[in-house]
N, C-alpha and C positions, 0 to 999 in steps of 0.2 A: 964375568959381567957383574958389575956392582949392583947394589940395591936400587939406586935411582934409575939406572939403565933398565933393570928388570921391570920396575914399575911402569916406566915409559913404554916399554915394549908391550906390556899387558894392556895398557891404555890404548895403544895404537890398534890393537886387535878389536877393542871395543868400538873405536871409530868406524871400522869397517862394518861392524854389525849394525851400528846406528846410522850408517850411510851419511856420515858427515866427514869432510876432509880435514877440518880444523876444529879444535875445541878451545873456547875461551874460558879460562878458569879464574874465578874471582873469589871463591871461598878460601879463607885464610889457611885452614888446616889442609885442604887439598893442594894448595899452592906449595906449602911446606913439604908435604908428603912426596910430591913429584919433583921438587927442585932442591930442597934443603934450605931455601931462603926463609929466614925466620922473621921477616918484617911483620909487624902487627898492625892491623887496621885501625885500632882505637875504638871505632864505633861503626854502626852499620853504613852510614853515609860517607865514611872515609875509607880510603884504600891505600895500602902500601904497594900495590901493583897487581899485575895480572900475568898469567901465563897464556901463551898461544902455542899449542902443540898440534902439529900437522904430521903427515906421514913421513916427512923428511926434514922437518925444521923444529927448533925449540927456541922460543923467544920469551924472555922475561922483561915485561914493560913496567917501568917504575919511574919515580921522579928523582930529582937530584938529591933529596934527603937520604935515599937508600942506595945510591949508585955504587959506592965503594962496597957496602955490605953485600949487595946483590952479586957483584963480580967475584967477591971472595967466597960466598956461600953456594953459588950456583954456577960452577965453572962449565957445566955442560951446555949452558944456555947462552944465546946471544942476548946481551943486555941492551935494551933500547930505553933511553931516557927521554921521556916526553916533557915538553916545555909548556904546552897549552892544555894538558890534561889528557887522560886516556881516551875519552869520548871523541874529542876533536882529532886526535892523531891516529885513531884506530883504522880508518879507511886506508891510510898509506901503508900501514903494517899488513893489512889484508891483501892489498894490491901486490906487495912484495912477496907474499906467500902464495900468490895466485889462488887464493881461497875462493870457493864458490858456495859451499854449504857450511855455515859456521854454527856449531853447537854452542849453546851457552847454558850456564847453570841457572835454571829457572827459579830455584829456591833462593838464589842470592841476588839476581838482577831485578831491580825495582822496575815498575812500569815506567817511571820517569826516565830512567837510564835507557831502557829499551827504546822508548820513543825518540830520545835524542840520538842514539846510535843509528837507528833506522833513518833518521833525517840526514845525518852526516853521510851515511852510505849513499843515500839518494842524491845528495848534493854533489858527491864525488863522481857520480856516473857509473859506479861499479854495479855489476850484476851479481849480487851476493844475497843469499837467503839466510836469515837467522832462524835456527832450529832449536826449540826448547828441549833440554835434556834433564834427566833426573837421576842423581846418584851414580853417574858413570864412574867417578873416582871413589865415592863412598863404597861402592860394591867391591872395589879392590881393597879398601881399608878394612873391610869386614874381617878378613882373615889376617891375623898378625903373624909376622915372622918372629923367629926366636929373639932377635935383637930388640924388637918392639916389646915382646913379653918381658924381657929382662928390664927394659926401661920402665915399664908399668910396675914391675915388682919393686924396683928402686923407689919409685914415687910412693908406693904403699909403705915401704919401710920408713921413709922420712916422716910420713904422716903418723905412723904408729909410734915411732920414737918420740915425737912431740907429744902425743896424747898420754903416753906413759908418764912423762914428767909432769904434764898438766894435771893428771889425776891427783897427784900429791898436794895440790893447792886448793882442791875443792872443799868448801865448808859452808855452813849456813850463812846467809846474809850477802853472799856474792851476787852481784847483779848479772843478768844474762849478758848484757852488752860488754861488761868487763871480762866475763869468762870467755866470750868469743874472741876478744882482743888478745887475751892471754894465750889462747890456743893458737891463734894466728901468729903471734910473736914467736912462740916456740917452734912452729913449723919453719919460719924463716931462719931461726937460729940453728935448726937441725939440717938446713941445707936446701930447703925448697926455694926455687927461683920465683915462684908466685903461688897463689892459691888456685885451686881448680874452680872454686866458687866461694862466695862469702860464707864464713862459718855459721852454722845453725847451732845455737845454744838455747834450748827451750825448756822451761821448767813448769811443773804442775799442769794446769789446764792448757797452757801454751804448747805443750808437747803433743796435743791433739791436732795441731796445725802442721801438716807434713812439710811445708816450707816456711816455718815460722821465722819472723825477723826478730833477732834479739832486741829486747827492750830493757826497761829499768825494773823488771820484776826480780825480786831477790829469791835465791835458792832457799828452800825450806826442807826440814827433815821429813822423811817418810813419803815424799812425793817423787814422781818420775822426773829425771833430768835427761833430756835427749840431746845428743851431740852428733851432728852430721858435718863432716869435714873432709878435705882432700888437699893434697899438695901437687903442684906441677913441677916436674923436674925434666930438663932436656926436652921440653915440649909435651911430655906425656903426663896424663892426669891420674890421680887416684880419688876414690870416693868411698866412704865407709860411714856407718852409723853404729853407735853404741849407747846403751842405757846405763845410767848411774843412779843410785839411791843413797841419800845420806841417812844412815841407819836403815831399818827394815821398811819395805813397802807394805801396804795393806794387802789383805788376802786377794782382793780382786786383781791388783796389779801383778802379784806373784803368779796368779793363774794366767793372766794375759801374756806375761813374759814367756811362760813355758809353752803356751800355744804358738806364739810367734816363732820361738826358737825351734820347735818341732816342725813347723811349716817350712822354715828355711832349710833345715837339715833334710827333710823329705825331698824337697825340690832339688837341692844340690846332689843328693845321693842318686837321684833318678836321671840326671842329665847325661845324655849320650849323643854322639853325632847321629844325625838322621831323624831325631825327634823334632817336633815343631815347637816354636816358642810358646804357642798357646797351650800346648800340653803341659809344659813345665809350669807356666802360670797357674794352670788349673789344679795342679797337685797341691801347691801351697794354698790357693784360694779355697779349694774344697775342704782342706783340713781346718781352716779358720771358720768356714761356714758351719761345718759339722759340729764345731764346739760352741756354737751359739752366737757367733759374731758376724753373721751375714749382713752386708751393708756397711760394715765398719772398716773395710779395706778397699779404699776407693781408687787407688792408683795401680799401675802395672807392677809386676813383680820385679822388673829390672830393665836395664838399658846397657847398650854397649859403652865402653870407655876406651879412649885411645888418645889421639891428639886433641880431641874434644871430650869434655866430660859427659856429654850426652850425644851419642851417635848410634846408628844401627848396630845390632838388632834391638828391637823392642820386645821385651817379654810382657805380653799384654793379652787380655781376653778379646781384644778388637781384631776381627778377621782380616781387616785391611792391612794390619801390621804383621801378620803371621809370616814367619820365615822358617826354613829348615835349618836346624843347628848344624854347624860344621866344625871340624877340628880346628883349633887355634883361634876360634872366636873368644873374645874376652867381654864379659858383661857382669853386671851386679845382680845379686839375688837379695831383695830387700822387702820381705813381707812386713806388714804393719797392721795394728789395730788401733783405731783412734776413737775415743769416746768424747764427744763434745762436752765442753765445760768441766771435764774431769782430767783427761790426759791421754797420752798415747804411748805405744811401744813400737819401735821399728828397729830391726837388726839388719845390717847390710855388710855383705862381703863381696869382694871381686873374685871371679873364678875364670880360669882358662879351660876351654874344652880340650880334652885329650882323647885319644882313640878309645880308652877304656873308662872314661868318665870325666868328672870335673875336678880340677886341681885348684884349691884356694890359694890366692896370692897373699892372703893375710896370715900373719903370725899371731896377731893380737887375739887372745882367747875371747870367745863370746860367752860372757857370763853376766849375771846380775851383780855388777860391781857395787859393793857396800863400802861407803866411806864412814868411818867412825868419827863423830864430832866430839 
């Protein structure tokens, strides 16, 4: 049984647990994971299509733009091409499936869409209940198979290869926005099909902004340069962060770098199946706080990476996000210290959980890169 069939079979067991007979799948990454269809939504209020999976049927509903692609990429599915839009034609599909309790992805379906679908179902005279669900497919995506892990490793390799050549171009006077473009260009030249997210290139005090937007600030000697970047390859993402200094940083940033580095290593060394995500976050956070920087590490320690660059699990101090770590989960480990108006340091690697610990997918050494000008 192939990968797609295995995933569908696992989902069908989930349908029984959730007591729904059919699941309507709208989230792009979930759609691709279960069908192989690579159509992209473009933006939140646009859709390349939807899956309807019941206990004995597989339907991929899309419009004429994607018909040929859908038939080629998702041969296990009956492809239905709607002419008037998914909402208008959904009742007929549900009737053909003899659906009664329809699960829908509450994270993706807007209130407007839910209202319109409910009205269309009522107008059609069907006796159908819409049941909100959460992370039914994401819970399957949490655990990567070896083919997915290899795809993630390849995405990391492409991003790292681009960064190595990009490092040779760094010098004083380069603008953040130009550096971001140069790294993006190198990723595409190295084989990336797209970016995981817009490149972050932040210099000096801007490096204290975890999600800084590159601007027209010029790189200067002795100050922190933070780069956060990732490549998407065959649908899978990479995400990493490194620090660069043109000549030597001051004493304070050397110390901050070492604290962040040690926090990351302590967390990675501790990771084991059966631990909670909060426990791992606490290891890094406690180290940072004990060294005098309590309150300067505001975000979670990491997040899952796969078909989406941000997906479960979340390594965070928040109890509501706590999960038990399992073998073959893939996530980032990215502690940071951010000093407002001065600068920040973040170091980020991607790891896969193995039976005896965490394996880093990165080959790029974590060090305080010094560029001689």
